[in-house]
N, C-alpha and C positions, 0 to 999 in steps of 0.2 A: 469604648472599642470603636476601631475604624468602621463607620456604617457601609463603606464600599467593600471592605473585606468581609463583614457579616452577610451582605447580600450574595456574594460570590460563594461564601461558604453553604448558605441555603440552597442556592441554586445546584451546586455540586452534589451535596448530599440528597437533593430531591431527585436529580438525574439517576444518581446511583441506586436510590430506593425504588425507583419506577423500574429500573433494569432488572433489579433482584427480585422484584415482585413478578415479572412476566418470565422469569427464568424456569419455574415449574411447568408452565404452559407451553414451553418451547421444546418440544418432544421429536419433531420430524423435520426433514429436510424441507418441506413447504412452510412449516411454522417459522423456521429460521430465516428462509430467504425471501418469502413473500407473504409472511404473517398469515398463513392458512387460507389465502384469498379471501379474507373476510372484512376487508376495510370498506366502511361506508364512506359516502361522499364528504360528509362533514370533516371526517379525520383525513381523508385523502387531501382536501383543499389545504388543510394546515401543514401536512407532513411535505406536500409539494411546494408550498410557498416558503417554508423553513429551510428545505434542502436548497431552494434556488437563491434566496437572499442571504448570503453569508459573507465572508471576508471579501470576495470579489466586489459586492456592492457596498458593504460597509467601511472597507478599506481602500480597495482599489478605485471603486466609483467615487468615493467620498474624496480621495486624493485628487482625482481628475475634477471633481467640482471645485475644490478649494484653488486649484490653479485655472482652470477654465470657466468656471460658472456654470450655468443650465446647459451648455453645450455637452456636458457629460451625460445629459440624458439620451444622446445618441447610441450609447451602449445599452441604456435600459430599454429604448425602443425597439432595438433588435430583438430582445427577449418578448416584448408585447406583440410585435409582428409574429413572431414563432408561435406564440400562444393561440393567436387567431387561427393560424393553419392547424395547430394541433387538435382543435376541436373536432376536426374531421378524422383525424388519426386515431384518437383515444378509443372509440369503441372498437376499432379493427385491430388494435393492439390488444384489448382486453379479451376479444374473442380468440385471438391467437393464443393467449394464456399460457405462455412458457416461463422460464425463469430469468433469463438474460438475453441481452442483444445479439451476442454469439448463437444462442439457441436458434433465432430468427434468421441469422445469417447462413447457418448450415441447412436450416430447413428450405430457404429460397435459393441458396447458391450450393456450396459444398463445404467440406471440412476444412479446406485451406482458408477458406473466408472466414471460418470461425476462429481459427488460430490467429489469424492477422488481426481480427477484430479484437481478440483479447488483449494482443501487444497495444494496439493503439488506445484501447481503454485503460490498461495500467499506466502507459505514458500520462495519459489526459488526467485520471483520477487521483493518482498519487500527487501530481502536481498541484492539483486544485486542493487536495488535503494539506499539502505543505504549507500553503499561505494561509490556511485556518490556524494552524500552529503559530505562525507568525502573529496573526491577530490577537490570538489568546494570550500569548506572550507578551505582546504590547499592553494588553489591559492589566495583566499581573503587574508588570513593570510600573504602570501608572498608578496602580493602587498601593503598590509595596516599592516606592522608588529607592528606598535605601536599603532594601533586602534582597529583592529579585531583579536582576538584570533581564534585558529582553531575550537574551540566549537561554538563560536558565528558565525562563518563563515557557520557552518552547518545549523544553524536555519535561516539565511539569504538565503542560497541557497535553503533549503527546502521550504521557503515561496514562493520563486520566481518559482520554478518548480511546486509546487502545482497549483499556479495561472495560470501558462502559459498553463500547460496541461489540467486543467479543462475547458478552455475557448473554444477551438474548436475541441478537439480531434484528430484523426488520420490524418486528413486534414492540420492542422497547423504543426503537427510533420512532415509529410512527406516532404512537400514543403521546409521547412526551413532546412531539411537535404541536400539538393542539395548544398545550398550555404555553410553550415558548412563542408561537404565533400570536397569541392573544396578548401576552405580556409586551412583545415588541411593537405590536400594531398600537396600543394604547399608550404606551409610554413615548413613541415617537410623535404621534400625533398630539399629546399635551405639549411635548417639549418645544415644538416648531414655533408656535405663536408666542411662548415665553422669550425664546432666544431672538425672534425678530423683534419683540417689544424692547428688550435689553439692547439691541443694536441701533435703537431709535426709530423702529418702525420700518415699513417698507421703504419710505423716503431716506431714512438713515442708511440702510442697507445700500441703496442705490448710490448715494453720496459717497460711500467709503469704498466702492469698488469701481474698477474699470467698465465703460459702456458695454464691452465685449462680453462681459459676464452675464447679460441678459439677452444676448442675441442668439439666434437659432444655431449658427455655426460658431459664433463666439471668434476667438482667433485661431480656430482650426480651419484647415482647407477641408474642401467637400471630399477628397480622397481620405483624409485622416478621419473624417466623420463616419465614413463607409467602413474603415478599418476597425471602428468601435462597434458599428452597427452589425456587418456580416457576421463575424466569429460568434456573437452573442445569439444572433437570430438561428444560425445553422446548429449551434450547441443545443439550444431550445428544442429545435426539431428532432434531433437524434439522441437526446440525453438518455443514457442507459438508465440512470436513476429515476427519470421520469416514467420510463417504460415499466420498470420494474413495480412502481407504485400502480401503474395501470393493471399489470399482471395481479396485483394484490388486492384489487378492487372486488366488491361483492359481485358486480354485473356491470354490463356495457353501459347501462344508464347511469349508474354512479360514477363511471370513468368520465362520461361527457359532462356530466354536472359539476364535477371536481374542477374541470378546465375553467368553467364560467367563473367560479368563484375564485379560481387561482389568477384569472385575468385581471378581475377586479382588484383583487388585493395586492398584485405586483404593481400595477399603475400607481396605486395609492402610496404603498411603502417606498418604492423606488424614488418617486418624486419627492416624498418627504425626506428620504435621506439626502438626496441632493440639495434640497432647500436648506435643510440643517446645516450641511457643509458651506454653503454659500453665505448664510448667516454667521457662521463660526469664522469664515475668512474676514468678514467685516469686523467682527469682534476681535480677533486675534491675528492682525495681519504680519506681526513680527514675532520673535521669541522662539521657544523650543519646537512648538508645533510647526512654525514656518519651515522648519528643517526636517519634520517628520509629518508631513500633512495627511498621512493615511491615518493618523491618530486624532483628527480634528472632531469626530462625533464624540468619543469619549473625554477628551480633553475639554470640549465645550460642556458637557455634562458635569464635569468635576470643577470647573472653574468659572463657569457662568450661572448655571441653574441653581435653584434653592436646592439645599441637600437632599431633601426627601425625593425631589424629581430627579436630581442628578444620579441617585442611587438606583432608581429604577431604570433609567436610560442606560447606565453602564451595566447593570444586570441584564437587561434585554439584549443588548450588543454582545455581551460575553455568552449568554445562552444561546443566541443565534448562530455564534461562531461555532460553538460546541456541536450543536445540532447539524450544522453543514458538515463539519469534520467527520461526524458519524456517518452521515449518508454516504459521502464520497470516499470514505475508507471502507465501508461495508460492501459497497457496489463492486469493486474489483475483486474483493475477496471471494464474492459469489462467482465470479469469472474463473478464478484459479480452481474453486472447488467443483463447480458444475461443469465447466468447458474443458477442464484439463484433467483433474483427479478422477471424477466419475465417468467422464467420457472416454478417458484413455488408459487410466492406471487401473481402477477397481469399479467396474461397471455394477458389481452386485455389493457394494460397500453397505453395511448397515447405517441405520440413522444416527446411532450413537457414534460411529466412525466418522461418519460424514461431519457431524457437529463438532468433533474434536479437531478435524482437520480444518473446518471453517474459521475456528478459532485460531488456530495456529497461523492461518494466512492473515488474519487481522493483524496480528503482531507483527508478522513479517513486513506486511506493506506498511505498516504504521511506522516502523523503523526506517523503511526506505523513504516515506515522506518527511519524516523528521530530518533525515540527512539532507534532502533537498531543501527544507526550510532554512538549514544553517547556512546554504550557499545561495540565498536569494536576497537581493537587495530591493526590487521594486515588485510590490504585489501587483500593480496594474500590468506591468509587462509580463509578468509570471502568469497571470490570468488570460491575458490575450494569447500567449504561447499555447496554454492548455486548450483554450477554446478553439484555436486555429487547427491543432491536431485533429481533434474530434470533428470539426466542422468540414475539413477536407477529406479526411479519410473514412468516416463513417456515415456521416449525414446522408451524403448523396445516394450510398448504395442501400440505407435504410429507408428512405423515401421512394427509391425505385422499386424495392420489394412491394410496396403497398399500392404504387400507382403507375408503374411503367412494365408491362408484362413482357416486353422485348428484351430486358436487361438479361445478360448471361451470366453464369457462374465465372467464366474466364475474365470477363470484363469488370466483375465485382472484385476478384482478388487483384487485378492489376490496379484498380482505382484505389482500393484500401492501401496497397502498398506504396503507390506513388504519392498519395496524400500524406502519408505519414513521413516518408523518407524527405520529401521537399521541405516540410516544416521543420523537421529535426535539422535537416542540413543548412537551411536558410539561417537558422538561429545559432549555428556553430562558431566556435572561435575562428576556424579555418576560413570561413566564407566572409566573416567581417574583417579578416585581416588581407583578404585578396580582392574584395569586389569594391566598387566606389561606393562612398559614404551615402550617396544619393539613393543607392538601392539598399543598403544595408539599414538604413534608417527607417525604411518601410517595413510594415508588419508583413508576415509571410501569407496572410490569408488570400491575396490575390494570385500570386504565383501557384500556391499550393492547392487552391479551389479550381483554378483554371485547368491546371494538370490533371487533377482527379476527374473533373467533368468530361474533359476531351477523352481521356481513357476509358471511361464508362461508357460513353456514347458511341465513339468509333469502334471500340472492340465489340460491343454489343451488336451493331450492324454487320459486322464481318464475320461473326461467329454463329453456330447454329442456335436456333431459338431454344428456350427452356422447354422442359418436358411438362406434361399436364400434372404430373406428380409434384413437381416443384411448385406451380402455380396454386394448386389446389387449397392449401392453407390460407392463402391470401385472396381467396375469390370473394366477391360480394355475395350476399344472401345466406 
């Protein structure tokens, strides 16, 4: 039997088994959305790490590293910088203890901010979910090359993720992430030195690749470096999936401890991912993977490593992709349920009805993400698009809620709308056909973020101050 097929089968059955095992314990809205607010720091660390490091790192980041070398770490460094700042936000987020980011937006601003926040999150998180389906489909195609095409693989992964996510919500997602995080960490740490050895050691890797692969900026400009850094940093700072995990923590102290472990784990894993991709580019500079560089990690595992180690590496990559897809599909479903259905349609809905609607939303959003995956060519470009929407539309107003008392509701509404619109319009076909290529080749992060920040600051200063009631849930002490 194909050992790679066997490990994928084991992972799939295990994930499904854990999800079904948590089903009986998922009885209320809080159980489904925030795991009953019961997650200890150890579980939080791995569920945060697993949800953050998915196809964006394993495919998009690896593709970037294959092409540009260690300069790809500019994208990872954005996340690390965001994590340093998050240490001070985590306890405040847990103290607030709601269900979603739009809960926070309405409490601090108004209902319009809540609705616009939901829209921005739906755009961002379904886009992120879509390229997890791409990553999973790539793995299935590599393991079953004559049977499963990359597109068919997307359908298979989407079906599994939708079912798995719908069953038990946050509880099943969080506890399975512990196992996935450990598997990924160990397999990648063991694989890296083996691949470097096969490439002729560090000297062999250097000799096989351009010198720019080992420089801080490599062949990127400083502007391109910041186009990788800023969206990742700002997504990290405002990430609803992260805040939802903080809302799930046992206590404020558990939330803070989890950030420390997450920071250490992210630095190690993301650096190792880039290093594996660089070693892989030295081993496989031409051939099939040169045309599909996002597959370099799995391709290296299957074509260079000893079979037993390649099986573990491919299995870990597959599991991480599934885990991230679960997290980013689950999160916007909670928005539609908590921020639209319960808030505006059935305020007194029973727990049973909420669970039914929650699962229906998972299915519908999963189908939308699948549609996007079928029309996406570059995982790296799709990830930066998703990060930029969130970075420009939501992160500024989320941080302002905690740290700038002068921010007003009107300013927040205009800022969210402006950040979302500029990003979506900037990447539209119309704009690309009417603006000079010099502009359209640039990522939307600079125009979108600048527009959002200017709206937030200027409108706040010319509109009445927020009320004491709006500021109370976010006060220190």
